[in-house]
Structure formats: structure tokens, C-alpha cells
ROTORVEX-864816 format. One record per residue (C-alpha): residue number from 1; residue in three letters; x, y, z. Coordinates in steps of 0.5 Angstrom, whole numbers, plus 500, padded with zeros to 3 digits. Layout:
REM ROTORVEX-864816
NUM;ALA;X;Y;Z
...
***
This chain:
REM ROTORVEX-864816
1;UNK;749;544;351
2;UNK;752;549;356
3;UNK;758;550;358
4;UNK;755;545;365
5;UNK;755;540;360
6;UNK;753;533;361
7;UNK;755;528;366
8;UNK;754;521;363
9;UNK;755;516;369
10;UNK;758;510;366
11;UNK;761;506;364
12;UNK;762;502;371
13;UNK;768;499;373
14;UNK;763;493;377
15;UNK;766;487;375
16;UNK;759;482;375
17;UNK;761;474;378
18;UNK;763;473;370
19;UNK;769;477;370
20;UNK;764;482;365
21;UNK;765;489;368
22;UNK;759;493;367
23;UNK;757;498;362
24;UNK;754;495;356
25;UNK;748;500;356
26;UNK;752;505;358
27;UNK;758;504;354
28;UNK;754;504;347
29;UNK;748;510;350
30;UNK;755;514;350
31;UNK;757;511;343
32;UNK;751;513;340
33;UNK;751;520;343
34;UNK;758;522;343
35;UNK;757;520;334
36;UNK;751;524;334
37;UNK;754;529;337
38;UNK;760;530;338
39;UNK;760;538;340
40;UNK;757;537;346
41;UNK;762;537;354
42;UNK;762;531;357
43;UNK;764;528;363
44;UNK;764;521;364
45;UNK;764;518;371
46;UNK;769;512;372
47;UNK;768;508;379
48;UNK;776;508;379
49;UNK;783;510;375
50;UNK;783;502;373
51;UNK;778;504;367
52;UNK;781;511;365
53;UNK;785;509;360
54;UNK;780;504;355
55;UNK;775;509;355
56;UNK;781;515;354
57;UNK;783;510;348
58;UNK;776;511;345
59;UNK;775;518;346
60;UNK;781;523;346
61;UNK;777;529;345
62;UNK;778;534;349
63;UNK;771;535;350
64;UNK;770;528;354
65;UNK;773;530;361
66;UNK;774;523;365
67;UNK;773;523;373
68;UNK;774;517;378
69;UNK;773;516;386
70;UNK;780;513;389
71;UNK;776;509;394
72;UNK;768;507;394
73;UNK;767;513;398
74;UNK;771;518;394
75;UNK;767;515;388
76;UNK;760;518;392
77;UNK;763;523;393
78;UNK;764;524;386
79;UNK;758;523;383
80;UNK;755;528;388
81;UNK;759;533;386
82;UNK;759;532;379
83;UNK;751;531;379
84;UNK;751;538;382
85;UNK;754;541;377
86;UNK;752;538;370
87;UNK;745;540;366
88;UNK;743;533;364
89;UNK;745;526;368
90;UNK;745;519;365
91;UNK;746;514;370
92;UNK;748;507;367
93;UNK;753;505;371
94;UNK;749;498;376
95;UNK;744;504;376
96;UNK;738;499;378
97;UNK;741;497;384
98;UNK;746;501;387
99;UNK;744;504;392
100;UNK;749;509;395
101;UNK;751;511;387
102;UNK;743;513;387
103;UNK;743;517;394
104;UNK;749;520;391
105;UNK;746;524;386
106;UNK;741;524;389
107;UNK;744;529;394
108;UNK;747;532;388
109;UNK;742;534;383
110;UNK;737;536;389
111;UNK;743;541;392
112;UNK;744;544;385
113;UNK;741;551;384
114;UNK;739;551;377
115;UNK;735;546;373
116;UNK;737;538;372
117;UNK;735;533;368
118;UNK;736;526;370
119;UNK;735;520;366
120;UNK;736;514;370
121;UNK;737;506;367
122;UNK;732;501;371
123;UNK;729;496;369
124;UNK;723;492;367
125;UNK;725;486;373
126;UNK;721;491;378
127;UNK;714;488;374
128;UNK;715;481;376
129;UNK;713;483;383
130;UNK;707;479;382
131;UNK;710;473;380
132;UNK;715;473;386
133;UNK;710;475;391
134;UNK;705;469;389
135;UNK;710;464;388
136;UNK;707;463;380
137;UNK;714;461;378
138;UNK;714;458;370
139;UNK;706;461;370
140;UNK;704;464;363
141;UNK;703;472;365
142;UNK;697;474;367
143;UNK;692;480;364
144;UNK;694;484;370
145;UNK;702;484;369
146;UNK;702;488;363
147;UNK;703;494;364
148;UNK;703;501;359
149;UNK;707;506;361
150;UNK;702;511;359
151;UNK;696;508;362
152;UNK;698;504;368
153;UNK;703;510;370
154;UNK;700;511;377
155;UNK;701;504;378
156;UNK;709;503;375
157;UNK;710;509;380
158;UNK;707;507;386
159;UNK;710;498;386
160;UNK;710;494;392
161;UNK;716;496;395
162;UNK;718;489;395
163;UNK;719;489;388
164;UNK;725;488;384
165;UNK;730;497;383
166;UNK;723;499;387
167;UNK;728;502;392
168;UNK;732;505;388
169;UNK;726;508;383
170;UNK;723;512;388
171;UNK;730;515;391
172;UNK;730;517;383
173;UNK;723;520;384
174;UNK;724;524;390
175;UNK;729;526;386
176;UNK;723;531;383
177;UNK;722;538;384
178;UNK;727;538;390
179;UNK;732;542;388
180;UNK;732;550;388
181;UNK;733;549;380
182;UNK;727;544;380
183;UNK;730;537;378
184;UNK;726;532;373
185;UNK;727;525;372
186;UNK;726;520;367
187;UNK;726;513;369
188;UNK;729;509;363
189;UNK;727;501;364
190;UNK;729;496;358
191;UNK;726;489;357
192;UNK;732;483;355
193;UNK;737;487;352
194;UNK;741;484;347
195;UNK;746;485;341
196;UNK;753;487;341
197;UNK;755;493;345
198;UNK;759;499;342
199;UNK;762;502;348
200;UNK;770;501;350
201;UNK;768;496;356
202;UNK;764;491;356
203;UNK;760;489;349
204;UNK;755;483;352
205;UNK;749;483;356
206;UNK;747;479;361
207;UNK;741;475;361
208;UNK;741;471;355
209;UNK;749;470;355
210;UNK;748;467;362
211;UNK;743;462;359
212;UNK;747;461;353
213;UNK;753;459;358
214;UNK;749;455;363
215;UNK;747;451;358
216;UNK;754;449;355
217;UNK;756;448;363
218;UNK;751;443;365
219;UNK;749;440;358
220;UNK;742;442;357
221;UNK;737;447;356
222;UNK;734;449;363
223;UNK;727;451;363
224;UNK;724;453;369
225;UNK;716;450;371
226;UNK;712;446;369
227;UNK;708;448;366
228;UNK;715;453;363
229;UNK;711;459;360
230;UNK;714;464;363
231;UNK;714;471;358
232;UNK;719;477;357
233;UNK;719;483;353
234;UNK;726;485;349
235;UNK;729;489;344
236;UNK;736;491;342
237;UNK;741;495;344
238;UNK;741;500;339
239;UNK;734;502;341
240;UNK;735;503;348
241;UNK;741;508;346
242;UNK;737;512;342
243;UNK;732;512;347
244;UNK;737;515;351
245;UNK;739;519;345
246;UNK;733;523;344
247;UNK;732;524;352
248;UNK;739;528;352
249;UNK;737;532;347
250;UNK;731;534;348
251;UNK;733;536;355
252;UNK;739;539;351
253;UNK;733;543;347
254;UNK;730;545;354
255;UNK;736;548;357
256;UNK;738;553;351
257;UNK;730;554;351
258;UNK;728;553;345
259;UNK;723;547;347
260;UNK;718;546;352
261;UNK;716;540;356
262;UNK;710;537;360
263;UNK;710;532;365
264;UNK;710;527;361
265;UNK;717;527;358
266;UNK;720;529;365
267;UNK;718;528;371
268;UNK;714;524;376
269;UNK;710;520;370
270;UNK;716;520;366
271;UNK;717;513;365
272;UNK;720;509;359
273;UNK;718;501;356
274;UNK;723;500;350
275;UNK;721;493;347
276;UNK;720;492;340
277;UNK;714;489;341
278;UNK;716;482;339
279;UNK;716;478;347
280;UNK;720;471;347
281;UNK;717;465;352
282;UNK;725;463;357
283;UNK;723;456;354
284;UNK;724;459;348
285;UNK;729;461;349
286;UNK;733;456;352
287;UNK;731;452;346
288;UNK;733;455;340
289;UNK;740;456;343
290;UNK;741;449;345
291;UNK;739;448;338
292;UNK;745;452;336
293;UNK;750;450;340
294;UNK;748;442;337
295;UNK;748;445;331
296;UNK;756;449;332
297;UNK;758;442;335
298;UNK;758;445;341
299;UNK;753;440;344
300;UNK;752;433;343
301;UNK;745;434;343
302;UNK;739;438;346
303;UNK;736;436;351
304;UNK;731;440;355
305;UNK;730;440;362
306;UNK;724;443;367
307;UNK;727;446;374
308;UNK;725;449;380
309;UNK;726;456;380
310;UNK;731;454;386
311;UNK;736;450;380
312;UNK;737;456;375
313;UNK;742;462;377
314;UNK;737;467;374
315;UNK;731;467;377
316;UNK;728;473;372
317;UNK;727;466;367
318;UNK;722;463;372
319;UNK;718;470;372
320;UNK;714;474;368
321;UNK;716;481;365
322;UNK;711;485;360
323;UNK;712;493;360
324;UNK;708;497;354
325;UNK;713;502;351
326;UNK;707;508;349
327;UNK;711;514;352
328;UNK;718;514;349
329;UNK;713;513;341
330;UNK;708;519;343
331;UNK;712;524;346
332;UNK;719;522;343
333;UNK;718;520;337
334;UNK;722;513;338
335;UNK;721;507;334
336;UNK;724;501;335
337;UNK;729;498;328
338;UNK;734;495;331
339;UNK;735;488;329
340;UNK;730;481;332
341;UNK;732;477;337
342;UNK;731;472;332
343;UNK;737;471;329
344;UNK;742;473;334
345;UNK;742;465;337
346;UNK;748;464;334
347;UNK;752;470;336
348;UNK;750;469;343
349;UNK;753;461;343
350;UNK;758;463;340
351;UNK;760;469;344
352;UNK;758;465;350
353;UNK;763;458;348
354;UNK;768;464;347
355;UNK;768;467;354
356;UNK;768;458;357
357;UNK;774;456;352
358;UNK;769;451;349
359;UNK;770;449;343
360;UNK;766;443;339
361;UNK;768;437;339
***
């Protein structure tokens, strides 16, 4: 890398209401990046001093610099300053919805006097907008609700402002070419993510573990309906991290003058899905988790119950998200190689039971 290095914005120290700190995707992505390129110089931005020790313990290398804020305002100042000095910025710390962080990074990358490649983590929750707008809870997906990240790119970059994550995505997209050095962006939008992360703080995702916890706490598998036919794509966390690695390597090659890329790799059209081609229904997921919990002796019997959207803590279980990854495959050679969701049910239930302190009868 050049002497400016890479600023990796994450893992964050924001605490989720279920007491799991953020940093699942960012922690795993940095694990892969550092493991592949220990020669790079990195700056890790964490929210406060409490997050320094676990990160430093895992990465004692002097090429890994860790910076943090003393409060929310100083944290945002750190984001702006460090972003302005980097060649490559990866934002993964509650990145999809935290407006102050996105604003700080945007200010940083757009005031820099050198080119910056800004890689941002969003999510395919943005694709739920149609079901949300039309109260289509628990309904099967319509053909028009499937988006392709190449063929549907103009639809993707102009979704309604009401769409989840859209306000932050717009800030990222507006950063393109706004600086004297011509900042270019890439937005990575994963679907449901599963698998054990390899980061220093958070090692599990939210959607499926939260569903497993709900089942253990309430004794039934919730299905939003009728008819309960909501579907989402999914992918293993290692495949998301591999996409981040490919984007960083590509950007690094451009910075060094070894590669040239067009607007389909970085820029306004650089919007990346990363599904594995094997979507799941939330009815199937809830049923499988309840079956596994029963097999493990954590539930007496499998009970599947139809509920309204207000009966679940996560509305994504009742709305569709369908995004097909084409861009990463065509321009970066990315292919999903992680294990499928079918083999994960037991691990998800066991992790949920441990988190709740639930033991087999």
C-alpha cells in the first residue's frame, strides 16, 4: 500500500439491545484482509477506549494502528480526520443506518486532496421497501421485487427515500467525485448472513440468532402471515469477507497504478449483492430452528404459529428481500464458497440457548 494505508472503520463498540456488540461482519472481513495482506498498513477506528484491548490482543502488529473517540462527537471527528487521510476506507461499524458516521466519513473523503476508494457496508433490507409501502406482510415475493445488481442498477440507486438504509446509501453515493481527488465508492449489500465470525468482538449475526432466541423464549416458531411465504436470500459470512478482500485488492492495485477500473467497479453504479443463490423462506427457517430446538431437548414440541407483523420483534421476517449478485462475479471473479444454511441450524440454536441460559430438559 501507499504510506496513507487503509482505514478500516470497525468493529464498532455500539451495544445491541441483546448485549451483543457490533462488529460481526467487520471483524470477520478484517480477519481475512489482515491474514491475506499482513504487509498492508491499517488504521482501525473503534468507538471508545474499551474496544481497544480485544482488538489489540488479536492484532498486536505495529502495522495495525487503533484510534478511538472519547465521546460521540470526538468519535465522529476521528472518522472524518482518518477518512480524509486514507487511500481506502471500509465502513462496517453500524454502517447501514448510522447517519452521523456516514456524514463524518463523507466529509472526510470529499475534502481529501488525493483519490480515495470508499467501501461501504449496507444491506438488502433496502429491498423490502415495496412490501413495507403496501403492507404486504407475509406475502410471497412478486417478480418485480427481484433486483439484479447490474441489470437493475438504475432502480437500485434511485429507490424511494422511505426504503431502509436509503438515507445512508444516498450519502455514500453523493461522495462520488465530490473531492478534489475524486472519491469513488462501492456499496456492499449482503442478505441474511450466517456462520461464526472470526473477529475479536462479535462472532454471530442477528436475524437468525434472534429468531432462535424468540423461539426458545416464547415456545413457538413465529410465521408472519397468512400465508407466511416471505423469502430472503442468504450467504455465509466468509463469502461477504471475500468480497471485501477483492474490493480492497482491486482498489490497492489502482492506487499503485497497477490496475485500471471503470465505473462498474467503483463509482455510482458499483452496488454489490452477495447472495449464494439458495434463498430461504422465513417459515422454513422458523420451523427448522424449532425442530432443532426440540431435538436438542430445549423445547417439548414443535409449535408453528401464524402471527401478524406486530407479533415479531424483527419486521424483516415478514417482508421479502431478493437481490441477485452479478457484479462481483463479472468484474471481480467472486464466487460464494461458504457452507450452505442447511447445515447451520444446530449451531444457531445452541448459540441462542447459551446466550439465554436455556438448558435441555
